[in-house]
N, C-alpha and C positions, 0 to 999 in steps of 0.2 A: 237579432232581428229575424223575422220570418221571411218567407219567399213570396209574399203577396205582391202582385204587380203594383206599380205606381199608378195613382189616379190619372185619368185622362183629362187634363185641364183643357178647356175650350177657349181659353183666353180671358182677359179681364172682361167681365160682363156688366157688373152693376156697381155704381157708386151711389150710396144712399145718404141723404141728408136727413138728420133727425130734427123735426120741427114741432113747435108748440101749437101752431094753427095750420092744419093741413089745407083747409080751403084757401086761406090767404096765400100760402106758399104755392099751391097749385095754380092759382090765378096769376101770381107774380111770375112763375117760371113759364107759364103759357105765353105771357107777353114777352118775357126776356128771350125765350128760345124761338118764338114765332111759330110754334106748333102746338097742337092739342096732345094731351097724354094718350098713349095707346092703351093704358090700363088705368082706370079711375074708379077706385072703391073707397069706402070710408076708412079702410085699414091700410091703404097704400095707393100711391099714384106713381105711375111709371111713364117716362118719356123715352122714345127711341131717338137718340141724338147721334147721328152718323154711324149707326150700327152698334152703339153701346147704350146702356140704360142709365138714366139719371132717375133715381127713385126718391120719393119723399115718404118718410115714416112719421106718423103722428104720435111721438112719444115724449117730446119736449121736456120742459123743466121739471115736471112732476117726477120723472125718472132720472133727472140729472143728465139728460143726453142732448138737450137742444143745442144746436150749433156744432154737433160732432158729425163726423163722417165715418161710414163703414164701407169697406170695399169687398166685393165678392167676385171670386173666379167662377165661371160657369163650369158645370160638370154634367155629364149625361146621366150618371147614376150616383146620387148623393150617398146612398147607403154604402156602396163599395168604396167611394172616394173617402168618406169619413173613416171607415174601418182601416183603409190603407194608411191614411195619415196618422191615425192613432198607433197602428202597428209600427210605423216608422219613428215613433217617439213623440208625436204631438200629444197634447192633453186636451181632451174635450172640454170646451168652455161652457157646455150645456148640451142638452139633447138636440137632435135634429128636429127642427121646428116646422110644422105645417102652417104656413101663414095664410092659407086659403087659395082657392082657385087652382089647386094642383101645384102650387109653388112651395118648395121646401128649401130651407137654408140652415146652415150651421156654422159655428165658428170653433176653430181649434187654436191652441196656442203652440207655436212651434218650439223646438228645444231651445231657442234663443230668446224667447219671451215675446215674440211677435204674434198678433192676432191675425189669423188666416181665415177669411170667410169663403165659404163655398155655397153655390146656389144651383138648384135644379129648377128651371123655369120653362115649362112647356109652351108658354105663350110668347116667348122671346127667343128668337133665333139669332145667333151671332152673325153679324154682318148684314142682317136684314134691314133694309130701309123701308120695308112695306109692312110694318107692324100696326099701322093705324087701325083701330077698331078690333084688334085681336084680344078681346076680353074673353 
């Protein structure tokens, strides 16, 4: 292994539910949580729930992902974090993905077979309860 420093994880940031109908899921979670999403786009809906993000991803049954959960750890620099994890022995599960609005995410598979998601989201600050309208 090299001498690259470990990535600076900012804590668990995002849990994403994969849904077949984004609008219906957004409306249901708005009612269930009692709050409006802080990020509401056709490609993603995000809620600030006690300083953590609940995200809704519209990729449902056509991709075989409806009803699944993805979890992402926040990082300040996804390029450096991704490179460090790969150098430490993780396998990239795909490229770093720009999902729009400056948000970038990636998943690696650790040496033990676990999916490890990382996300760089300039619109969401860990521990912030004041993200409403931060699109």
